C-alpha positions as CSV (number, residue, x, y, z in Angstrom):
1,M,11.5,89.3,-59.5
2,P,9.8,86.4,-61.4
3,K,6.5,87.4,-62.6
4,D,3.2,85.6,-61.8
5,M,3.1,84.9,-58.0
6,G,0.7,83.4,-55.6
7,V,-1.7,85.8,-53.7
8,S,-4.0,85.6,-50.6
9,K,-7.2,87.3,-50.1
10,E,-6.8,90.4,-48.1
11,M,-7.4,90.3,-44.2
12,S,-10.5,92.7,-44.3
13,M,-12.7,93.4,-46.7
14,N,-14.8,96.1,-44.7
15,G,-13.5,99.1,-46.4
16,R,-11.1,99.7,-43.9
17,G,-8.0,98.6,-45.4
18,G,-6.3,94.9,-44.9
19,H,-3.4,93.0,-45.9
20,L,-2.0,91.4,-49.2
21,Y,0.5,88.4,-49.4
22,M,2.5,87.4,-52.7
23,Q,5.4,85.3,-52.7
24,T,8.5,85.7,-54.9
25,N,9.2,82.6,-56.2
26,E,12.7,83.6,-56.5
27,V,15.6,81.0,-55.5
28,K,15.7,82.2,-51.8
29,N,12.0,82.4,-51.7
30,A,10.3,85.2,-49.6
31,I,6.8,86.4,-49.1
32,I,6.2,90.3,-49.7
33,H,3.6,91.5,-47.0
34,Y,1.5,94.9,-48.6
35,H,-0.8,96.9,-46.4
36,R,-4.0,97.8,-48.7
37,S,-5.5,101.2,-47.5
38,A,-9.5,101.9,-47.6
39,T,-8.8,103.4,-51.6
40,G,-6.9,100.2,-52.5
41,T,-3.2,101.7,-52.1
42,L,-0.7,99.1,-51.4
43,T,2.2,99.8,-49.3
44,E,4.9,97.1,-49.1
45,V,5.3,96.6,-45.1
46,E,8.0,93.9,-45.0
47,R,9.5,90.8,-46.7
48,V,10.0,87.5,-45.0
49,A,12.3,84.7,-46.3
50,T,10.4,81.5,-46.1
51,G,13.6,79.3,-45.8
52,G,12.8,77.3,-48.7
53,A,13.3,77.8,-52.6
54,G,11.5,79.1,-55.7
55,S,12.1,78.0,-59.1
56,G,13.1,81.8,-59.9
57,T,13.3,82.4,-63.6
58,F,12.9,78.8,-64.6
59,K,9.9,77.5,-65.7
60,P,9.0,73.7,-64.5
61,I,6.4,72.6,-66.7
62,S,7.7,73.9,-69.7
63,G,11.5,73.0,-69.0
64,Q,11.8,77.1,-70.3
65,E,15.2,78.3,-68.8
66,S,13.6,81.9,-68.5
67,A,10.2,83.0,-69.2
68,P,7.2,85.1,-68.2
69,N,4.7,83.4,-66.0
70,S,7.5,81.4,-64.1
71,F,5.4,80.1,-61.4
72,E,2.3,78.7,-63.2
73,G,0.4,77.8,-60.3
74,A,-2.3,79.3,-58.0
75,A,-3.1,79.4,-54.2
76,S,0.5,79.1,-53.5
77,V,-0.2,81.6,-50.3
78,I,-2.9,81.1,-48.4
79,L,-4.4,82.0,-44.8
80,S,-6.0,80.0,-42.3
81,P,-10.0,80.9,-42.0
82,D,-9.1,82.5,-38.3
83,R,-6.3,84.3,-40.0
84,K,-3.6,83.1,-37.5
85,F,-1.6,81.3,-40.1
86,L,-0.2,81.6,-43.6
87,F,1.2,78.9,-45.6
88,A,3.1,78.9,-48.4
89,T,4.8,76.4,-51.1
90,N,8.3,76.8,-52.4
91,G,8.3,75.2,-55.7
92,G,11.8,75.3,-56.2
93,D,12.6,72.6,-53.4
94,N,9.2,71.1,-53.2
95,S,8.2,72.6,-49.5
96,V,6.0,74.3,-47.4
97,S,6.8,77.1,-44.8
98,S,4.1,78.0,-42.0
99,F,4.2,81.7,-40.5
100,A,2.0,83.3,-37.6
101,V,0.3,86.1,-38.4
102,G,0.8,88.8,-35.7
103,A,-0.3,92.6,-35.4
104,Q,-0.9,94.7,-38.2
105,G,-0.5,91.5,-40.2
106,R,3.0,90.9,-39.6
107,L,4.7,87.7,-40.2
108,A,6.9,85.4,-38.3
109,L,8.3,82.0,-39.9
110,I,7.2,79.0,-37.8
111,D,8.4,76.2,-39.9
112,T,9.4,74.9,-43.2
113,K,9.0,71.1,-44.1
114,P,9.5,69.3,-47.4
115,T,6.5,67.8,-49.1
116,G,7.8,64.4,-49.5
117,N,8.2,64.6,-53.3
118,A,11.7,64.2,-54.5
119,V,12.7,67.3,-56.6
120,E,13.8,65.5,-60.1
121,G,16.0,68.1,-62.3
122,K,16.4,71.9,-61.9
123,S,13.0,72.4,-59.7
124,G,10.5,71.2,-57.8
125,T,6.7,71.6,-58.9
126,A,4.7,72.2,-55.5
127,K,1.9,74.9,-56.8
128,S,-1.2,75.0,-54.5
129,L,-2.5,74.6,-51.2
130,A,-5.8,73.9,-49.8
131,Y,-6.0,74.0,-46.2
132,S,-8.7,71.9,-43.9
133,P,-9.5,73.9,-40.5
134,S,-11.4,70.3,-39.3
135,K,-8.9,68.3,-40.1
136,D,-5.7,70.7,-39.2
137,M,-4.5,69.6,-42.5
138,L,-2.9,71.0,-45.7
139,Y,-3.3,69.4,-49.0
140,V,-0.2,70.4,-51.4
141,V,-0.8,69.9,-55.1
142,H,2.4,69.3,-57.4
143,S,2.4,69.6,-61.1
144,F,4.6,66.8,-62.1
145,G,3.1,63.4,-60.5
146,P,2.5,60.4,-60.0
147,D,2.2,61.6,-56.5
148,H,0.3,65.0,-57.0
149,I,-1.2,65.5,-54.1
150,R,0.3,65.3,-50.6
151,L,-0.6,66.1,-47.2
152,M,0.7,67.9,-44.2
153,S,-0.4,67.9,-40.5
154,V,-0.7,71.3,-39.0
155,S,-0.3,71.4,-35.1
156,S,-2.2,74.1,-33.0
157,D,1.1,76.3,-33.0
158,G,1.5,75.7,-36.9
159,R,4.4,73.5,-36.9
160,L,4.4,71.3,-40.1
161,T,4.5,67.3,-40.5
162,Q,5.1,65.8,-43.2
163,R,2.2,62.6,-44.1
164,M,2.4,59.3,-45.6
165,E,-0.4,59.9,-47.9
166,R,0.2,60.7,-51.7
167,Y,-2.9,60.5,-54.4
168,T,-2.5,61.1,-57.9
169,A,-4.7,63.4,-60.2
170,N,-4.4,61.0,-63.5
171,T,-6.8,58.4,-64.4
172,P,-6.6,55.8,-67.0
173,E,-7.7,58.0,-70.0
174,K,-5.6,60.7,-69.0
175,P,-2.4,59.5,-67.4
176,H,0.0,62.4,-67.6
177,R,-1.9,64.9,-66.1
178,V,-0.1,68.4,-64.9
179,P,-2.2,69.8,-61.9
180,T,-1.8,73.7,-60.8
181,M,-4.3,74.3,-58.6
182,G,-6.2,72.7,-55.9
183,V,-9.3,73.9,-53.8
184,L,-11.2,72.4,-51.2
185,S,-15.2,72.5,-51.5
186,P,-17.1,74.5,-48.6
187,D,-18.0,71.3,-46.5
188,E,-14.1,70.5,-47.1
189,K,-15.7,66.8,-48.6
190,F,-14.2,67.0,-52.0
191,L,-10.9,68.6,-53.0
192,L,-11.3,69.8,-56.6
193,V,-7.9,69.6,-58.7
194,G,-7.2,71.7,-61.9
195,T,-5.0,70.6,-64.5
196,T,-3.4,72.5,-67.3
197,F,-1.8,71.4,-70.9
198,V,-0.4,67.8,-70.9
199,Y,3.5,68.5,-72.2
200,Q,4.7,65.2,-71.4
201,L,2.5,63.5,-73.9
202,T,4.0,65.2,-77.2
203,D,6.1,62.8,-78.3
204,R,3.6,59.7,-77.7
205,S,0.4,61.7,-79.0
206,T,-0.3,63.2,-82.5
207,R,-2.9,65.1,-80.9
208,V,-1.3,66.8,-78.4
209,L,1.8,67.5,-80.0
210,A,-0.3,69.2,-82.8
211,A,-2.1,71.2,-80.2
212,E,0.7,72.4,-78.8
213,L,2.5,73.2,-82.2
214,T,-0.7,74.8,-83.2
215,A,-0.5,77.2,-80.2
216,D,2.8,78.5,-81.4
217,H,1.5,79.1,-84.8
218,V,-1.2,81.4,-83.6
219,K,1.1,82.9,-81.1
220,C,3.7,83.5,-83.8
221,F,1.5,84.9,-86.5
222,G,-0.6,87.0,-84.0
223,V,1.7,88.4,-81.6
224,M,5.4,87.5,-82.2
225,N,5.4,88.1,-85.8
226,T,3.5,91.8,-85.5
227,L,5.6,92.7,-82.2
228,L,9.0,91.8,-82.8
229,G,9.0,90.6,-86.3
230,T,11.6,88.1,-88.1
231,S,13.6,87.7,-91.3
232,A,11.8,86.5,-94.1
233,D,15.4,86.8,-96.1
234,R,16.4,83.1,-96.6
235,V,20.0,83.3,-96.5
236,T,19.9,84.8,-93.1
237,I,17.1,82.0,-92.1
238,E,19.4,79.3,-93.5
239,N,22.6,80.3,-91.5
240,A,20.2,80.4,-88.7
241,M,19.4,77.0,-88.7
242,L,22.6,76.0,-89.1
243,S,24.0,77.9,-86.0
244,T,21.3,76.8,-83.9
245,F,20.4,73.3,-85.2
246,G,23.3,72.5,-86.9
247,W,21.2,71.8,-90.2
248,Q,22.4,72.5,-93.6
249,M,19.3,73.1,-95.8
250,H,17.7,74.9,-98.3
251,V,14.9,77.0,-97.5
252,P,12.7,78.2,-100.3
253,E,11.3,81.4,-100.7
254,A,8.4,80.8,-102.5
255,L,6.9,78.0,-105.2
256,G,6.3,79.4,-108.6
257,G,2.5,80.1,-109.2
258,S,1.7,78.3,-105.8
259,G,0.9,81.5,-104.1
260,L,3.4,80.7,-101.4
261,E,5.4,83.4,-99.9
262,L,8.1,83.0,-97.1
263,V,7.3,85.2,-94.1
264,G,10.2,84.2,-91.8
265,A,11.6,81.8,-88.9
266,R,12.4,81.8,-85.9
267,P,13.3,78.9,-83.0
268,C,10.3,78.1,-80.6
269,L,10.4,76.2,-77.3
270,Y,8.5,73.0,-77.1
271,A,8.5,70.4,-73.9
272,K,11.6,68.9,-75.3
273,G,13.7,72.1,-76.1
274,K,14.1,73.9,-79.7
275,M,12.3,73.4,-82.8
276,A,12.6,75.5,-85.7
277,H,9.5,77.3,-87.1
278,L,9.0,78.4,-90.7
279,M,6.2,80.8,-91.3
280,Y,4.9,81.4,-94.7
281,R,1.7,82.7,-96.3
282,H,-0.3,80.5,-98.7
283,N,-2.7,82.8,-101.0
284,G,-3.1,85.2,-97.9
285,H,-3.2,82.6,-95.1
286,P,-0.9,81.8,-92.6
287,V,1.1,78.2,-92.9
288,S,3.6,77.0,-90.4
289,V,6.2,74.3,-91.1
290,F,7.8,73.1,-87.6
291,M,10.8,71.0,-87.7
292,I,11.7,69.2,-84.3
293,P,15.4,67.7,-83.9
294,N,15.6,63.9,-82.8
295,M,11.8,63.2,-82.9
296,T,11.1,60.4,-85.3
297,R,7.6,59.1,-85.8
298,P,7.0,55.3,-85.4
299,E,6.9,52.8,-88.6
300,N,3.8,52.4,-90.7
301,P,2.0,49.2,-89.2
302,G,-0.2,47.1,-91.4
303,T,2.6,47.4,-94.2
304,P,4.7,44.1,-93.7
305,G,8.3,44.6,-94.8
306,I,8.3,48.2,-95.8
307,P,9.9,50.3,-93.6
308,G,7.2,53.4,-94.0
309,I,6.7,55.9,-91.8
310,K,3.1,56.7,-90.1
311,D,2.1,60.3,-91.6
312,E,-1.0,61.7,-90.0
313,V,-3.6,64.4,-90.3
314,V,-5.7,65.4,-87.6
315,D,-7.7,68.6,-87.1
316,V,-7.1,70.5,-83.9
317,M,-8.3,74.0,-82.3
318,G,-9.4,75.0,-85.7
319,H,-6.5,74.1,-87.8
320,E,-5.5,71.1,-89.7
321,A,-1.9,69.5,-89.2
322,T,0.1,67.2,-90.7
323,V,2.4,65.0,-88.8
324,W,5.6,63.3,-90.7
325,S,9.2,62.1,-90.5
326,A,12.4,62.1,-92.6
327,G,13.4,59.0,-90.9
328,V,12.6,55.9,-89.0
329,A,12.0,55.7,-85.1
330,P,15.0,54.0,-83.4
């Protein structure tokens, strides 16, 4: 089962127990209904198909085929305030399902309707729901835009109708936002949308690219290298680079008198696919060298007739990053 499912609030907080609902996000998506005892013990009661598709183990925002936290969203399963209806997103096919909540919290599927956003690639990105009881309306938040927010009407019997309105979470200053959660203010006058890291900008913005690589640098040195280990053998690394990326290269183990020591290497994932990550220590401090295939920096501006490459140095997340290219962008 994919990790990190959406969770609803319990039906009751009065000390007598209640009910909890979560979605599996499997390709054939389903809601799991648990009974919560007064002591907090959970017992599975039923699994009810949503009639829609989850993203499975595929992680739409990063494009990873299989990864932890494949859902990457919150409030994907919600109850109406009167607890008559339960609503759930189906992130795989960009649809929403509605259920009637009956005796003992049991569910009966009422309707499943598309949000109106087309699925591009392997999965949709419908992530989060907010419900307005005064307007009988659902706000559906999608991670990929520009139409991040779509609306659906809810009839008195829980049936859904797709609406034509569409809204974006982007601004002129931040045109590539990736929302993962929407919440209505108590007076229902405002919809608050939370966004996560902006992956689409990595080939356009040096600072965003550097931030993404810095996160990998910290992760690999602080977690992966400690728990999983990497090979520090130069020949093994060179063979891995050849088989993974098709690169014939020489990996320096150390530079005499420089204090540079090879720690290891591994392929890492970024927004566009795989990249090579060489790990060194310089006088005891961790240093990363990332090599990204098929990405080049723009030509150096302000140097007429000289096809130089624009190298950049940026400070991000407490680290200094230098970004350069070995070729000219097409």
